[in-house]
C-alpha positions in Angstrom: 54.5 114.1 103.9 51.9 113.5 106.7 48.9 113.3 104.3 50.5 110.7 102.2 51.5 108.6 105.2 47.9 108.9 106.6 46.4 107.7 103.3 48.9 104.8 103.0 48.0 103.8 106.6 44.2 103.9 105.9 44.7 101.9 102.7 46.6 99.2 104.6 44.0 99.1 107.3 41.3 98.4 104.7 43.6 95.9 102.9 44.2 94.0 106.1 40.5 93.4 106.6 40.4 91.0 103.7 44.0 90.3 102.4 45.1 88.2 105.3 42.2 86.0 106.4 41.6 85.9 110.1 41.3 82.2 110.2 44.5 82.0 108.3 46.3 84.2 110.8 44.8 82.2 113.7 46.3 79.0 112.3 49.7 80.6 112.2 49.4 82.0 115.7 48.2 78.7 117.1 51.2 76.8 115.5 53.6 79.5 116.7 52.2 79.2 120.3 52.5 75.4 120.2 56.1 75.6 118.9 57.0 78.1 121.6 55.3 76.0 124.3 57.2 72.9 123.3 60.6 74.7 123.2 60.0 76.3 126.6 58.7 73.2 128.4 60.3 70.3 126.5 63.5 71.9 125.2 65.6 68.8 124.7 62.8 66.9 123.0 62.0 69.9 120.8 65.6 70.5 119.7 66.1 66.7 119.0 63.1 66.8 116.7 64.4 69.9 114.9 67.8 68.4 114.5 66.3 65.1 113.1 64.2 67.1 110.7 67.3 68.9 109.3 69.7 66.0 109.5 70.6 66.1 105.8 71.5 69.8 105.9 74.8 70.1 107.8 74.6 74.0 107.9 71.2 73.8 109.6 72.5 71.0 112.0 75.5 73.2 112.9 73.2 76.2 113.5 70.8 74.2 115.7 73.6 72.5 117.7 74.8 76.1 118.5 71.3 76.8 119.7 71.4 73.7 121.9 74.7 75.0 123.3 73.2 78.4 124.0 70.2 76.7 125.8 72.6 74.5 127.9 71.5 71.2 126.3 74.4 68.8 125.8 74.6 67.1 122.3 76.5 63.9 122.7 78.1 62.0 119.8 76.8 58.8 118.3 76.8 55.7 120.4 75.9 52.2 119.2 74.5 51.4 122.7 72.2 54.4 122.9 71.7 56.2 119.5 68.7 55.6 117.3 68.4 56.6 113.7 67.6 60.2 114.4 68.5 62.6 117.2 66.9 61.4 120.5 66.9 62.4 124.2 68.4 60.0 126.7 67.4 59.5 130.4 69.7 62.3 131.5 68.0 64.8 129.3 70.9 65.0 126.8 70.5 64.8 123.1 72.2 61.8 121.5 73.4 62.1 117.9 71.6 59.9 115.4 73.4 57.0 113.6 71.7 57.9 110.3 73.6 61.2 110.4 76.9 59.4 109.9 78.2 59.3 106.3 78.8 55.7 105.3 76.4 54.2 107.9 73.7 52.9 105.6 70.0 52.7 106.6 70.1 48.9 106.6 73.0 48.8 109.0 71.5 51.4 111.3 68.2 49.5 111.4 70.0 46.2 112.1 72.1 47.7 114.9 69.0 49.1 116.7 67.0 45.9 116.2 69.7 43.7 117.6 70.3 46.0 120.6 66.6 46.1 121.5 66.5 42.3 121.1 69.6 41.3 123.0 70.5 44.3 125.1 73.5 46.6 125.0 76.6 45.4 123.2 79.4 44.3 125.6 82.4 45.1 123.4 83.3 45.4 119.7 83.6 41.6 119.3 80.1 41.2 120.8 78.9 43.9 118.4 80.5 42.2 115.3 79.2 38.8 116.4 75.6 39.9 116.9 74.9 42.3 114.1 74.0 40.7 110.8 77.2 40.8 108.6 75.1 41.3 105.5 74.1 44.7 106.7 77.4 45.6 108.5 80.5 45.8 106.3 84.0 47.1 107.0 83.2 50.6 105.6 80.2 51.0 107.9 82.2 49.9 110.9 85.0 52.4 110.0 82.5 55.2 109.7 81.0 54.3 113.1 84.5 54.2 114.7 85.5 57.6 113.1 82.3 59.3 114.4 82.8 57.9 118.0 80.1 55.3 117.8 82.3 52.7 119.6 83.6 55.0 122.3 81.2 53.3 124.7 83.6 50.4 124.7 86.1 51.9 127.0 88.8 49.2 126.6 89.7 50.5 123.1 90.2 53.9 121.5 89.4 55.1 117.9 92.9 54.7 116.5 93.0 51.0 117.3 89.8 50.5 115.2 91.3 52.3 112.2 95.1 51.7 112.3 97.4 48.9 113.1 101.2 48.4 113.8 103.3 47.0 111.0 102.5 43.4 110.4 99.2 43.5 112.3 95.6 44.2 111.3 93.1 46.8 112.6 90.7 46.1 115.5 87.8 46.3 113.0 89.4 43.6 110.9 90.0 41.4 114.0 86.4 41.9 115.2 85.1 40.9 111.7 87.3 37.8 111.6 86.3 36.8 115.1 82.6 37.1 114.1 83.2 34.9 111.1 84.9 32.3 113.2 82.0 32.3 115.7 79.5 31.9 112.8 81.6 29.0 111.4 81.6 27.3 114.8 77.8 27.7 115.1 77.2 26.4 111.6 79.5 23.4 112.3 77.7 22.6 115.5 74.4 22.6 113.7 75.5 19.9 111.2 77.4 17.8 113.7 75.7 14.7 115.1 77.0 15.5 118.5 76.9 19.4 118.2 75.2 21.3 121.0 75.8 24.9 120.0 77.7 27.4 122.1 81.0 26.6 120.4 81.9 30.3 120.3 82.7 30.2 124.0 85.9 28.4 123.1 87.1 31.1 120.7 89.4 33.5 122.5 89.1 37.2 121.9 91.9 38.5 119.8 94.7 40.5 121.4 94.8 44.2 120.6 98.2 45.9 120.8 98.5 49.2 122.7 98.7 52.4 120.6 98.9 56.1 121.2 95.4 57.5 120.7 94.6 60.2 118.2 95.4 63.7 119.2 92.4 65.9 119.8 92.8 67.7 116.4 93.1 64.3 114.6 90.0 63.0 116.3 88.0 66.1 115.5 89.1 66.1 111.9 88.0 62.5 111.3 84.7 63.3 113.0 84.1 66.1 110.6 85.0 63.7 107.7 82.1 61.4 108.4 79.6 63.7 110.1 80.4 67.1 108.5 81.0 68.8 111.8 83.0 68.5 115.0 81.2 66.6 117.7 83.4 65.9 120.7 84.8 69.4 120.8 86.2 72.1 118.4 89.8 72.7 117.3 89.5 76.3 118.6 88.7 75.1 122.2 92.5 75.2 123.1 92.3 79.0 122.4 89.0 79.7 124.2 90.7 82.2 126.6 92.0 84.2 123.7 88.8 84.0 121.7 86.5 84.9 124.7 88.8 87.8 125.7 89.9 89.4 122.5 87.4 88.7 119.7 84.2 90.7 119.1 82.9 89.4 115.8 81.8 86.0 114.5 83.0 85.2 110.9 79.4 84.7 109.8 78.7 88.3 110.7 80.8 89.3 107.7 78.1 88.1 105.4 76.2 91.3 106.2 78.8 94.1 106.0 76.1 96.8 106.1 75.3 95.8 109.7 79.0 96.3 110.6 79.3 99.7 109.0 80.7 102.2 111.5 82.3 99.6 113.7 85.8 100.8 114.7 87.6 97.5 114.6 86.5 93.9 114.0 88.4 91.2 115.9 88.0 87.6 114.7 89.6 84.2 115.1 89.4 81.0 113.2 91.2 78.0 111.7 92.3 77.8 108.1 90.1 75.4 106.3 91.0 76.1 102.6 93.1 78.6 100.7 94.3 79.2 97.1 97.0 81.2 95.4 95.6 82.6 92.2 96.2 85.1 89.4 94.0 87.8 88.0 93.2 88.2 84.3 95.9 90.8 84.1 98.5 88.5 85.6 98.6 89.9 89.2 98.7 87.4 92.1 96.0 87.3 94.7 94.7 84.8 97.2 91.6 83.4 98.9 91.7 82.4 102.5 88.7 80.6 104.2 88.6 80.7 108.0 86.2 78.7 110.2 85.1 79.5 113.7 82.4 78.1 116.1 79.6 79.6 114.0 80.6 79.1 110.4 83.1 80.2 107.9 84.1 83.1 105.7 86.3 83.5 102.6 88.6 86.5 102.5 90.0 87.8 99.2 93.5 89.4 99.4 95.0 91.5 96.7 98.2 93.5 96.2 100.2 94.4 99.3 97.7 92.5 101.6 98.3 89.3 99.7 102.1 89.7 99.8 101.9 90.5 103.5 99.6 87.7 104.7 100.2 84.8 102.2 102.6 83.2 104.7 99.5 82.4 106.8 98.0 80.3 104.0 98.6 77.0 105.8 96.0 74.3 106.4 94.9 74.0 110.0 96.6 77.1 111.2 94.8 79.1 113.9 94.7 82.8 113.2 93.7 86.0 114.9 92.9 89.0 112.7 91.6 92.5 113.0 89.7 94.2 110.2 87.5 97.1 109.3 84.6 97.7 106.9 85.4 100.2 104.2 83.9 101.5 101.0 85.4 100.0 97.8 87.7 102.3 95.9 86.3 101.0 92.6 82.6 100.4 92.0 79.5 102.4 92.6 76.7 102.7 95.1 79.1 102.9 98.1 79.7 99.1 98.0 81.4 97.8 101.1 84.3 95.5 101.5 86.3 94.0 104.4 89.8 95.2 104.9 92.3 93.1 106.9 94.4 95.3 109.2 96.5 92.7 111.0 96.9 89.0 111.3 98.8 86.8 113.7 98.8 83.2 115.0 96.3 82.6 117.8 99.2 81.0 119.7 100.9 84.4 119.8 97.9 86.3 121.2 98.4 85.5 124.8 102.1 86.6 124.9 101.4 89.8 122.9 98.0 91.0 124.1 97.4 89.6 127.6 98.5 92.0 130.3 96.9 90.3 133.2 93.7 89.4 134.9 91.4 91.9 136.7 89.4 90.3 139.6 86.4 92.1 141.0 85.2 91.2 144.5 82.2 92.7 146.3 83.0 94.0 149.7 80.2 92.0 151.3 81.8 88.8 149.9 85.4 89.6 151.0 86.7 87.2 153.6 89.9 85.6 154.8 89.0 82.3 153.3 88.3 83.9 149.9 91.6 85.7 149.8 93.4 82.6 151.0 91.9 80.6 148.1 92.7 83.3 145.6 96.3 83.4 146.9 96.5 79.6 146.5 95.4 79.9 142.9 97.9 82.6 142.1 100.7 80.6 143.6 99.7 77.6 141.6 99.7 79.4 138.3 102.8 81.6 138.4 103.8 83.6 135.3 104.6 87.0 133.9 101.1 88.5 133.7 99.8 91.0 136.3 97.0 90.5 138.8 94.7 93.3 139.5 92.1 93.1 142.3 89.2 95.6 142.7 87.2 95.5 145.9 83.8 97.1 145.3 81.6 98.7 147.9 78.3 99.1 146.1 76.5 100.9 148.9 79.0 103.7 148.9 79.8 103.4 145.2 83.6 103.1 146.0 86.1 100.8 144.3 89.5 100.1 145.9 92.0 99.1 143.2 94.8 96.8 144.3 97.8 95.8 142.4 100.5 93.4 143.5 104.1 93.2 142.2 104.6 90.1 144.3 102.0 88.0 142.6 102.4 87.5 138.8 100.4 84.9 137.1 100.0 82.7 134.0 96.4 83.3 132.9 95.9 79.8 131.5 92.7 78.0 130.7 93.1 75.9 133.9 93.5 79.1 136.1 90.4 80.6 134.4 88.5 77.4 135.2 89.4 77.6 138.9 88.3 81.3 139.0 85.0 80.2 137.4 84.5 77.9 140.4 84.5 80.9 142.8 81.0 82.5 142.6 82.2 85.5 144.6 84.7 86.5 142.0 84.1 88.3 138.7 87.2 88.2 136.4 88.2 89.7 133.1 91.3 89.2 131.0 93.0 92.5 130.2 
């Protein structure tokens, strides 16, 4: 009714003249402008501040780290030679993870580490670190948390596994560093009470030997990072399937929290790793299951009943990487057209490339076409031989003509390494098909 709408509009105009004070709205506008200015002109500093402000909320930290990724701002892991308590920006314009964000690294230990580093300069190695930082503030649990989060990765001579594990009959690197620091302290105490002591006795104490060990696998390293920080820092377990995810998924798991926005979509394609699952029974004695998947943006829990549970329960395995298709449907039972997610298919992510990848389609603008470019492309295809097809489209944009080429001679393996090389060719636009 036009008359009703007109009256409502006039009432709102009158209401606005006093309901939202102009000085009040001016303050909001001014703050919004300042915030936008800082994010636009000092993006790294602004995001570091936002991350520090939300440091105790891992969901928010994850969200804002994704925003940093979108903005092209690297977020580096914690580092005892660079990190401060909160998130900070280093000389290269990168955001460095704060030590206080590590579970098990107490405030006293963090303060002592920063104070000693500012006083005596960067730590040379783990033994120098253990020797210089006050042992009253730095215990074994704190050092283990720092090692798990990557805080000692700046000491290139050792890797994380050596800090946390030891061969049979030996002790860990953290324990060796602690014992070394205790010996140094004993020598210094002894020199002080000696009639002829002159200090500097620790120079005679040799550094302990550290046996070689296989480093943690990427998945192991990421899992221990998440244990002490609550999120993955140095990468993500799904990175090994980036080709499959970029090429064949169209929906983030977090989007499933708003099914109404997905109504009408033909097919949802998602990928994630199994974080938790449970085999359960309804009140009537029927089996069902819950499966929680996690991707780059967050997680979602699926409820599987009846035939779906029987069909997909074999995928209920911790750490498995899954690809699934689904659709949004109206629940059979319940009123008000309530929506639910219906899984249509599920497979291992490792199977996607073999089952779904047909080849790579390369688009080249006619103006960019040259002998050198084709020679480089031929070199890449020869380097990554496989069973997938290579399609080349040469595009003449002036005449709006596309020449589609297909070679039976050149078959390829569309690996992540090949994709990386194609990314290094600015004249080429590629798509996995």
